[in-house]
C-alpha positions as CSV (number, residue, x, y, z in Angstrom):
1,M,0.0,0.0,0.0
2,D,3.0,2.3,0.3
3,D,3.1,2.5,-3.5
4,L,-0.6,3.6,-3.5
5,A,0.0,6.2,-0.7
6,G,2.9,7.7,-2.6
7,F,1.0,7.7,-5.8
8,L,-2.0,9.5,-4.3
9,R,0.2,12.2,-2.7
10,T,2.1,12.8,-6.0
11,R,-1.1,13.0,-8.1
12,R,-2.9,15.2,-5.6
13,S,-0.1,17.8,-5.8
14,R,-0.2,17.8,-9.6
15,V,-3.9,18.5,-10.1
16,D,-4.7,22.1,-10.7
17,P,-7.7,23.1,-8.6
18,A,-9.2,25.2,-11.4
19,D,-9.2,22.1,-13.6
20,V,-11.7,20.4,-11.3
21,G,-13.9,23.5,-10.7
22,I,-12.3,24.7,-7.5
23,P,-11.7,28.5,-7.3
24,V,-8.0,29.3,-7.0
25,D,-7.2,31.3,-3.9
26,S,-3.9,33.1,-3.6
27,R,-3.6,32.0,0.0
28,R,-3.4,28.3,-0.8
29,R,-0.7,26.7,1.3
30,V,-0.4,23.5,-0.8
31,E,0.4,22.9,-4.4
32,G,-2.4,21.1,-6.1
33,L,-5.5,19.8,-4.2
34,R,-6.0,19.6,-0.5
35,R,-6.8,16.2,0.9
36,E,-10.3,17.4,1.8
37,E,-10.9,18.4,-1.8
38,V,-9.9,15.0,-3.2
39,A,-12.1,13.2,-0.7
40,H,-15.1,15.4,-1.6
41,L,-14.5,15.1,-5.3
42,S,-14.2,11.3,-5.1
43,G,-17.1,10.8,-2.7
44,V,-15.1,9.2,0.2
45,S,-14.7,10.5,3.7
46,V,-11.7,12.7,4.5
47,D,-10.6,10.2,7.2
48,Y,-10.6,7.3,4.8
49,Y,-8.7,9.3,2.1
50,V,-6.1,10.4,4.7
51,R,-5.7,6.7,5.8
52,L,-5.2,5.7,2.2
53,E,-2.6,8.4,1.6
54,Q,-0.8,7.5,4.8
55,G,-0.8,3.8,3.9
56,R,-3.0,2.8,6.9
57,A,-6.0,1.7,4.9
58,T,-5.6,-1.7,3.1
59,Q,-7.3,-3.0,0.1
60,P,-9.5,-0.1,-1.1
61,S,-12.4,-1.3,-3.2
62,E,-12.4,-1.0,-7.0
63,Q,-15.2,1.6,-6.7
64,V,-13.0,3.8,-4.5
65,L,-10.0,3.4,-6.8
66,D,-12.2,4.3,-9.8
67,A,-13.5,7.4,-8.0
68,L,-10.0,8.5,-7.1
69,A,-8.9,8.0,-10.7
70,R,-11.6,10.4,-11.9
71,V,-10.1,13.2,-9.8
């Protein structure tokens, strides 16, 4: 799962918020999307997304992976 965790962090940092309909604020502290934004866009809880990104959640369902891939 460490590979998935690293992949999620890398991809999240590369997504432009404007590309997914999130207004860009000059005060953003992170490059790319926030964890909360990815969770909302993919329809999973913030807690679950954080566990995925930290490698603490094991075996996400195919539906969750598909939803994350669409972000």
